[in-house]
DODREN-264737 format. One record per residue (C-alpha): residue number from 1; residue in one letter; chain; z, x, y. Coordinates in steps of 0.2 Angstrom, whole numbers. Example, Ala and Ser with C-alpha at 12.3 -4.5 7.8 and 13.67 -1.06 7.14 Angstrom:
BEGIN
REC, 1, A, A, 39, 62, -22
REC, 2, S, A, 36, 68, -5
//
This chain:
BEGIN
REC, 1, M, A, 0, 0, 0
REC, 2, T, A, -3, 5, 18
REC, 3, D, A, 0, -3, 35
REC, 4, A, A, -7, -20, 34
REC, 5, T, A, -20, -28, 45
REC, 6, P, A, -15, -46, 48
REC, 7, E, A, -27, -61, 46
REC, 8, K, A, -41, -50, 40
REC, 9, L, A, -47, -52, 22
REC, 10, P, A, -57, -38, 13
REC, 11, P, A, -76, -39, 15
REC, 12, G, A, -88, -47, 3
REC, 13, P, A, -105, -54, 0
REC, 14, K, A, -111, -68, 13
REC, 15, G, A, -112, -85, 5
REC, 16, L, A, -121, -101, 7
REC, 17, P, A, -115, -115, 18
REC, 18, F, A, -103, -127, 8
REC, 19, L, A, -105, -118, -8
REC, 20, G, A, -100, -100, -3
REC, 21, N, A, -104, -88, -17
REC, 22, A, A, -103, -101, -31
REC, 23, L, A, -121, -102, -34
REC, 24, A, A, -123, -83, -36
REC, 25, F, A, -108, -82, -47
REC, 26, Q, A, -114, -96, -58
REC, 27, R, A, -131, -88, -60
REC, 28, D, A, -124, -73, -69
REC, 29, P, A, -105, -71, -67
REC, 30, L, A, -103, -54, -76
REC, 31, A, A, -117, -46, -65
REC, 32, F, A, -109, -54, -50
REC, 33, V, A, -92, -46, -52
REC, 34, R, A, -99, -29, -56
REC, 35, R, A, -110, -30, -41
REC, 36, L, A, -94, -34, -31
REC, 37, E, A, -85, -18, -37
REC, 38, R, A, -101, -7, -34
REC, 39, G, A, -104, -14, -17
REC, 40, Y, A, -87, -15, -10
REC, 41, G, A, -76, -4, -20
REC, 42, R, A, -57, -7, -23
REC, 43, V, A, -56, -25, -17
REC, 44, A, A, -69, -38, -11
REC, 45, T, A, -68, -56, -6
REC, 46, A, A, -80, -70, -12
REC, 47, Y, A, -79, -88, -8
REC, 48, L, A, -79, -105, -17
REC, 49, G, A, -84, -116, -3
REC, 50, K, A, -72, -111, 11
REC, 51, Q, A, -59, -105, -1
REC, 52, P, A, -58, -86, -2
REC, 53, L, A, -55, -78, -19
REC, 54, V, A, -50, -59, -18
REC, 55, F, A, -56, -48, -32
REC, 56, F, A, -45, -32, -36
REC, 57, F, A, -53, -18, -46
REC, 58, R, A, -41, -4, -49
REC, 59, P, A, -28, -1, -63
REC, 60, E, A, -14, 0, -50
REC, 61, H, A, -19, -18, -44
REC, 62, V, A, -16, -24, -62
REC, 63, R, A, 1, -16, -62
REC, 64, Y, A, 5, -23, -45
REC, 65, F, A, 1, -41, -50
REC, 66, L, A, 6, -42, -68
REC, 67, T, A, 21, -31, -69
REC, 68, E, A, 28, -24, -53
REC, 69, Q, A, 27, -39, -42
REC, 70, Q, A, 24, -52, -55
REC, 71, K, A, 38, -64, -49
REC, 72, N, A, 28, -67, -33
REC, 73, F, A, 12, -73, -43
REC, 74, T, A, 9, -88, -53
REC, 75, K, A, -7, -92, -63
REC, 76, A, A, -20, -98, -50
REC, 77, N, A, -21, -117, -48
REC, 78, R, A, -39, -120, -50
REC, 79, G, A, -42, -110, -66
REC, 80, R, A, -26, -117, -73
REC, 81, N, A, -31, -135, -69
REC, 82, N, A, -48, -132, -78
REC, 83, L, A, -38, -126, -93
REC, 84, K, A, -26, -139, -92
REC, 85, R, A, -39, -152, -94
REC, 86, L, A, -44, -144, -110
REC, 87, L, A, -27, -139, -117
REC, 88, G, A, -13, -149, -108
REC, 89, D, A, 4, -141, -104
REC, 90, G, A, 3, -126, -117
REC, 91, L, A, 9, -108, -113
REC, 92, L, A, -8, -104, -106
REC, 93, T, A, -7, -117, -92
REC, 94, I, A, 12, -119, -88
REC, 95, D, A, 21, -108, -76
REC, 96, G, A, 38, -103, -68
REC, 97, D, A, 54, -108, -76
REC, 98, F, A, 45, -121, -88
REC, 99, H, A, 34, -107, -95
REC, 100, R, A, 49, -95, -98
REC, 101, Q, A, 59, -109, -106
REC, 102, Q, A, 44, -115, -117
REC, 103, R, A, 40, -97, -122
REC, 104, R, A, 57, -93, -128
REC, 105, L, A, 56, -109, -138
REC, 106, V, A, 41, -104, -148
REC, 107, Q, A, 44, -85, -148
REC, 108, P, A, 52, -85, -165
REC, 109, A, A, 35, -90, -173
REC, 110, F, A, 28, -74, -167
REC, 111, H, A, 42, -62, -173
REC, 112, K, A, 36, -46, -180
REC, 113, R, A, 42, -50, -198
REC, 114, R, A, 35, -68, -198
REC, 115, V, A, 18, -62, -191
REC, 116, E, A, 17, -49, -205
REC, 117, S, A, 21, -62, -218
REC, 118, Y, A, 4, -70, -214
REC, 119, A, A, -6, -54, -220
REC, 120, G, A, -8, -60, -237
REC, 121, V, A, -16, -77, -232
REC, 122, M, A, -28, -68, -220
REC, 123, V, A, -34, -57, -233
REC, 124, Q, A, -35, -70, -247
REC, 125, Y, A, -45, -82, -236
REC, 126, T, A, -57, -68, -231
REC, 127, R, A, -60, -64, -249
REC, 128, E, A, -64, -82, -253
REC, 129, M, A, -76, -82, -239
REC, 130, L, A, -85, -66, -245
REC, 131, D, A, -86, -74, -262
REC, 132, T, A, -98, -87, -255
REC, 133, W, A, -109, -75, -246
REC, 134, Q, A, -126, -70, -253
REC, 135, P, A, -132, -52, -252
REC, 136, H, A, -146, -50, -239
REC, 137, A, A, -144, -67, -233
REC, 138, A, A, -145, -70, -214
REC, 139, I, A, -130, -80, -207
REC, 140, D, A, -122, -84, -190
REC, 141, I, A, -108, -72, -191
REC, 142, A, A, -100, -79, -175
REC, 143, Q, A, -99, -96, -184
REC, 144, A, A, -93, -89, -200
REC, 145, M, A, -79, -80, -191
REC, 146, Q, A, -74, -95, -181
REC, 147, Q, A, -72, -105, -197
REC, 148, L, A, -62, -91, -206
REC, 149, T, A, -50, -89, -191
REC, 150, L, A, -48, -107, -189
REC, 151, R, A, -43, -109, -207
REC, 152, I, A, -31, -94, -206
REC, 153, I, A, -23, -102, -190
REC, 154, G, A, -21, -119, -199
REC, 155, E, A, -13, -112, -214
REC, 156, T, A, -1, -99, -206
REC, 157, L, A, 5, -109, -191
REC, 158, F, A, 3, -127, -197
REC, 159, N, A, 3, -127, -216
REC, 160, V, A, -13, -136, -217
REC, 161, D, A, -29, -130, -226
REC, 162, L, A, -44, -133, -215
REC, 163, V, A, -57, -127, -228
REC, 164, G, A, -65, -144, -228
REC, 165, N, A, -66, -147, -209
REC, 166, S, A, -66, -130, -201
REC, 167, G, A, -84, -132, -197
REC, 168, E, A, -82, -149, -188
REC, 169, I, A, -66, -143, -178
REC, 170, G, A, -75, -127, -174
REC, 171, Q, A, -90, -137, -167
REC, 172, A, A, -78, -147, -157
REC, 173, F, A, -70, -132, -149
REC, 174, T, A, -87, -124, -145
REC, 175, A, A, -92, -140, -136
REC, 176, L, A, -75, -141, -127
REC, 177, I, A, -76, -122, -121
REC, 178, Q, A, -95, -123, -117
REC, 179, G, A, -93, -138, -106
REC, 180, P, A, -93, -139, -87
REC, 181, G, A, -79, -131, -77
REC, 182, G, A, -73, -115, -72
REC, 183, P, A, -67, -109, -54
REC, 184, F, A, -85, -104, -48
REC, 185, R, A, -95, -117, -57
REC, 186, L, A, -105, -130, -47
REC, 187, Q, A, -97, -144, -57
REC, 188, A, A, -80, -139, -49
REC, 189, R, A, -87, -143, -32
REC, 190, L, A, -100, -157, -36
REC, 191, P, A, -92, -170, -48
REC, 192, F, A, -108, -179, -51
REC, 193, L, A, -115, -164, -60
REC, 194, R, A, -101, -166, -73
REC, 195, H, A, -110, -181, -80
REC, 196, N, A, -123, -173, -92
REC, 197, K, A, -125, -170, -110
REC, 198, K, A, -115, -155, -111
REC, 199, A, A, -101, -164, -102
REC, 200, E, A, -102, -178, -114
REC, 201, K, A, -101, -166, -129
REC, 202, S, A, -86, -158, -121
REC, 203, R, A, -77, -175, -120
REC, 204, A, A, -82, -179, -138
REC, 205, G, A, -75, -163, -144
REC, 206, K, A, -59, -165, -134
REC, 207, A, A, -57, -183, -142
REC, 208, L, A, -60, -176, -160
REC, 209, L, A, -47, -162, -157
REC, 210, D, A, -34, -174, -150
REC, 211, K, A, -36, -186, -164
REC, 212, F, A, -34, -172, -177
REC, 213, V, A, -18, -165, -169
REC, 214, Y, A, -10, -182, -166
REC, 215, D, A, -14, -187, -184
REC, 216, L, A, -6, -171, -190
REC, 217, I, A, 10, -174, -179
REC, 218, A, A, 11, -191, -185
REC, 219, Q, A, 10, -186, -203
REC, 220, R, A, 23, -172, -202
REC, 221, R, A, 35, -183, -192
REC, 222, A, A, 33, -196, -206
REC, 223, D, A, 36, -183, -220
REC, 224, G, A, 51, -176, -211
REC, 225, R, A, 52, -160, -221
REC, 226, D, A, 55, -143, -213
REC, 227, T, A, 41, -132, -220
REC, 228, G, A, 46, -117, -210
REC, 229, D, A, 30, -116, -200
REC, 230, V, A, 26, -118, -181
REC, 231, M, A, 24, -137, -182
REC, 232, S, A, 41, -139, -190
REC, 233, M, A, 49, -128, -177
REC, 234, L, A, 40, -138, -163
REC, 235, L, A, 45, -155, -170
REC, 236, E, A, 63, -150, -171
REC, 237, A, A, 64, -140, -155
REC, 238, Q, A, 74, -147, -141
REC, 239, D, A, 70, -147, -122
REC, 240, E, A, 86, -150, -112
REC, 241, G, A, 94, -159, -127
REC, 242, N, A, 79, -170, -130
REC, 243, I, A, 66, -167, -144
REC, 244, L, A, 48, -163, -138
REC, 245, S, A, 37, -178, -136
REC, 246, D, A, 21, -180, -146
REC, 247, K, A, 12, -175, -130
REC, 248, Q, A, 22, -159, -128
REC, 249, V, A, 20, -154, -147
REC, 250, H, A, 1, -158, -146
REC, 251, D, A, -2, -147, -131
REC, 252, H, A, 7, -132, -139
REC, 253, V, A, -3, -135, -155
REC, 254, L, A, -19, -136, -147
REC, 255, T, A, -16, -121, -137
REC, 256, F, A, -11, -111, -152
REC, 257, V, A, -26, -116, -162
REC, 258, A, A, -38, -113, -147
REC, 259, A, A, -31, -96, -142
REC, 260, G, A, -27, -91, -160
REC, 261, H, A, -44, -92, -167
REC, 262, E, A, -55, -89, -151
REC, 263, T, A, -49, -71, -148
REC, 264, A, A, -51, -66, -166
REC, 265, Q, A, -68, -74, -169
REC, 266, N, A, -75, -66, -154
REC, 267, T, A, -67, -49, -157
REC, 268, L, A, -74, -49, -175
REC, 269, S, A, -92, -55, -170
REC, 270, W, A, -93, -42, -155
REC, 271, T, A, -87, -28, -166
REC, 272, F, A, -99, -32, -180
REC, 273, Y, A, -113, -31, -166
REC, 274, L, A, -107, -15, -159
REC, 275, L, A, -106, -7, -175
REC, 276, S, A, -123, -12, -180
REC, 277, Q, A, -129, -4, -164
REC, 278, N, A, -119, 12, -167
REC, 279, P, A, -122, 16, -186
REC, 280, A, A, -113, 33, -185
REC, 281, A, A, -97, 25, -179
REC, 282, R, A, -99, 12, -193
REC, 283, Q, A, -101, 25, -206
REC, 284, K, A, -86, 34, -200
REC, 285, L, A, -76, 18, -201
REC, 286, Q, A, -82, 14, -219
REC, 287, A, A, -79, 32, -225
REC, 288, E, A, -61, 30, -219
REC, 289, L, A, -59, 13, -227
REC, 290, H, A, -66, 21, -243
REC, 291, S, A, -54, 36, -242
REC, 292, V, A, -38, 25, -239
REC, 293, L, A, -42, 9, -249
REC, 294, G, A, -54, 14, -262
REC, 295, G, A, -61, -3, -263
REC, 296, R, A, -44, -13, -264
REC, 297, V, A, -39, -26, -252
REC, 298, P, A, -29, -19, -237
REC, 299, T, A, -11, -23, -233
REC, 300, M, A, 0, -21, -218
REC, 301, D, A, 6, -4, -226
REC, 302, D, A, -11, 3, -225
REC, 303, L, A, -14, 0, -206
REC, 304, P, A, -5, 16, -200
REC, 305, Y, A, -17, 26, -211
REC, 306, L, A, -32, 19, -203
REC, 307, P, A, -33, 26, -186
REC, 308, Y, A, -52, 25, -184
REC, 309, L, A, -51, 6, -187
REC, 310, D, A, -39, 5, -173
REC, 311, W, A, -50, 15, -162
REC, 312, V, A, -65, 4, -166
REC, 313, I, A, -56, -12, -162
REC, 314, N, A, -49, -4, -145
REC, 315, E, A, -66, 1, -140
REC, 316, A, A, -73, -16, -144
REC, 317, W, A, -60, -24, -133
REC, 318, R, A, -64, -12, -120
REC, 319, V, A, -83, -14, -120
REC, 320, I, A, -82, -33, -123
REC, 321, P, A, -64, -39, -119
REC, 322, P, A, -58, -56, -126
REC, 323, A, A, -54, -62, -108
REC, 324, W, A, -66, -55, -95
REC, 325, V, A, -56, -61, -79
REC, 326, M, A, -39, -67, -75
REC, 327, S, A, -31, -75, -59
REC, 328, R, A, -15, -75, -50
REC, 329, Q, A, -9, -85, -35
REC, 330, A, A, 3, -78, -22
REC, 331, S, A, 19, -88, -19
REC, 332, E, A, 24, -78, -4
REC, 333, P, A, 13, -67, 8
REC, 334, F, A, 10, -49, 2
REC, 335, D, A, 3, -33, 9
REC, 336, L, A, -9, -22, -2
REC, 337, D, A, -23, -10, 1
REC, 338, G, A, -21, -11, 20
REC, 339, Y, A, -23, -30, 21
REC, 340, H, A, -10, -44, 24
REC, 341, F, A, -13, -58, 12
REC, 342, P, A, -5, -75, 15
REC, 343, A, A, 4, -86, 3
REC, 344, G, A, -8, -96, -8
REC, 345, T, A, -20, -81, -9
REC, 346, V, A, -30, -81, -26
REC, 347, A, A, -32, -64, -34
REC, 348, L, A, -43, -60, -48
REC, 349, L, A, -43, -46, -60
REC, 350, S, A, -58, -43, -71
REC, 351, Q, A, -56, -34, -88
REC, 352, W, A, -75, -34, -88
REC, 353, V, A, -76, -22, -73
REC, 354, I, A, -60, -12, -75
REC, 355, H, A, -63, -8, -93
REC, 356, N, A, -79, 0, -88
REC, 357, L, A, -75, 10, -72
REC, 358, P, A, -84, 27, -73
REC, 359, D, A, -71, 37, -64
REC, 360, I, A, -58, 32, -78
REC, 361, W, A, -69, 30, -94
REC, 362, G, A, -82, 44, -90
REC, 363, D, A, -96, 36, -100
REC, 364, P, A, -91, 17, -101
REC, 365, Q, A, -109, 12, -106
REC, 366, N, A, -106, 21, -123
REC, 367, F, A, -97, 13, -138
REC, 368, R, A, -87, 28, -142
REC, 369, P, A, -71, 25, -153
REC, 370, E, A, -66, 43, -152
REC, 371, R, A, -61, 41, -134
REC, 372, W, A, -45, 33, -141
REC, 373, D, A, -41, 48, -151
REC, 374, P, A, -25, 55, -143
REC, 375, R, A, -30, 73, -148
REC, 376, Q, A, -47, 71, -138
REC, 377, Q, A, -41, 62, -122
REC, 378, E, A, -43, 74, -108
REC, 379, Q, A, -32, 64, -97
REC, 380, K, A, -21, 49, -102
REC, 381, I, A, -29, 32, -98
REC, 382, P, A, -19, 25, -83
REC, 383, Q, A, -8, 10, -86
REC, 384, G, A, -18, -5, -80
REC, 385, A, A, -35, 2, -85
REC, 386, F, A, -35, -7, -102
REC, 387, F, A, -27, -25, -103
REC, 388, P, A, -37, -35, -115
REC, 389, F, A, -22, -47, -117
REC, 390, G, A, -15, -46, -100
REC, 391, A, A, 1, -37, -96
REC, 392, G, A, 19, -40, -91
REC, 393, P, A, 30, -55, -95
REC, 394, R, A, 14, -66, -98
REC, 395, I, A, 5, -55, -110
REC, 396, C, A, -2, -65, -123
REC, 397, I, A, 11, -71, -135
REC, 398, G, A, -1, -71, -150
REC, 399, M, A, -7, -53, -147
REC, 400, P, A, 2, -46, -163
REC, 401, F, A, -6, -59, -173
REC, 402, A, A, -23, -56, -167
REC, 403, D, A, -21, -37, -168
REC, 404, M, A, -16, -38, -186
REC, 405, E, A, -29, -51, -191
REC, 406, T, A, -44, -42, -184
REC, 407, H, A, -38, -26, -192
REC, 408, L, A, -36, -34, -209
REC, 409, L, A, -52, -44, -209
REC, 410, L, A, -63, -30, -203
REC, 411, A, A, -56, -19, -217
REC, 412, T, A, -59, -32, -230
REC, 413, I, A, -76, -37, -225
REC, 414, L, A, -84, -20, -221
REC, 415, Q, A, -79, -14, -239
REC, 416, R, A, -91, -27, -246
REC, 417, Y, A, -104, -30, -233
REC, 418, T, A, -112, -21, -218
REC, 419, P, A, -119, -35, -206
REC, 420, E, A, -135, -30, -197
REC, 421, L, A, -141, -39, -182
REC, 422, V, A, -157, -48, -186
REC, 423, P, A, -171, -39, -176
REC, 424, G, A, -176, -47, -160
REC, 425, F, A, -161, -59, -160
REC, 426, P, A, -155, -62, -142
REC, 427, V, A, -137, -56, -139
REC, 428, V, A, -130, -63, -123
REC, 429, P, A, -111, -64, -118
REC, 430, L, A, -107, -81, -112
REC, 431, P, A, -92, -80, -99
REC, 432, R, A, -81, -95, -101
REC, 433, V, A, -62, -92, -104
REC, 434, T, A, -67, -79, -116
REC, 435, L, A, -83, -70, -119
REC, 436, R, A, -93, -78, -133
REC, 437, P, A, -110, -74, -139
REC, 438, K, A, -121, -87, -131
REC, 439, Y, A, -133, -90, -145
REC, 440, G, A, -121, -85, -159
REC, 441, M, A, -124, -69, -169
REC, 442, K, A, -137, -69, -182
REC, 443, M, A, -134, -55, -194
REC, 444, K, A, -141, -50, -211
REC, 445, L, A, -128, -47, -225
REC, 446, E, A, -132, -30, -232
REC, 447, P, A, -120, -25, -246
REC, 448, T, A, -110, -10, -242
REC, 449, P, A, -116, 6, -252
REC, 450, V, A, -104, 12, -265
REC, 451, L, A, -97, 29, -258
REC, 452, V, A, -92, 43, -270
REC, 453, S, A, -76, 52, -267
//
């Protein structure tokens, strides 16, 4: 921080009347935020209509908003309300004392020992999926990973096997996430644009998911048994002496299902893609898997002996992060980088940009897992330069779950199959809450060669 200049926001691109920069952002959000950083440096202001949104592009900014001064910043109203329409009052959308109280309530579900107890189910369901795959067949690996991770979430957190309807639920989530909305999208400014086929599919997806969750709640309340899972914990939890309402349980369940499979499915899809584009890294990874596992299924005890697997996943999260931008709103005025920002200022931090800053990463355009080798790091990666799951008190509660799941599933799949991108298939990141492959990920299932020790 330096001496502040009052009532003056950082510079940024000139916008259009009424819309500000919304049209340019909607055209290509990922390119827009990178142009902001390249054109204006550490901090830049863009406009949604007349509302300024201030982008901060340095690791020290991440530390400032998410850890050092986090008590002065809540989740930004606009983005939160968009999510709220999708998920209700779950951990992703609530704030303040209510968030802290609800997080304490559900924290036991993500205790280290409990999360590690899910490893067997994760590997078992992955092997069952692999048994249905045909060598040399071309499949949408993104869709396959969505159905697999949904089934894992259903079993581990809610004691329900979604094997028969994971496809339908997955399609509903896809319609919901890809529907209109988002802080820079024109639909947020022009309500009449919300009434189109995409919006209708989104509403239909939401209705299907709501029915599924409420039916599950009703079934479990009628059954009355404590099965030791997250659903039982929520049904027995008390909020100021009162049990949670069906609406409160629904919002938590929907949030866990959405966040719990979305991060993992995208991580797996993008990692398979990045490995197919970088065969040398893939060969190193498969050699490590062969050396440590020798063809058997991985367990939690194996993960410390698979460092290259860890580097590959970290590098995938750096290149194509699960969340590409996050927002905070100031409760009180603050001074930063020579500017005075009033209460209500909306600040945005972009993993998509910060994970790819050349002065920090050197060659960010290259997928290079070796950059995570502590023996080869010329200088330590600064805190705040890598935050795929956020940071501070609001760091994603499901991070240990997603981390273990992606390690175990990759180790299981890559021992049997080496997915190759179908030549000519278009790969385009779709920025919504997460970065999804816009057209899916069509890959050919090549059997993994047998390695000889």
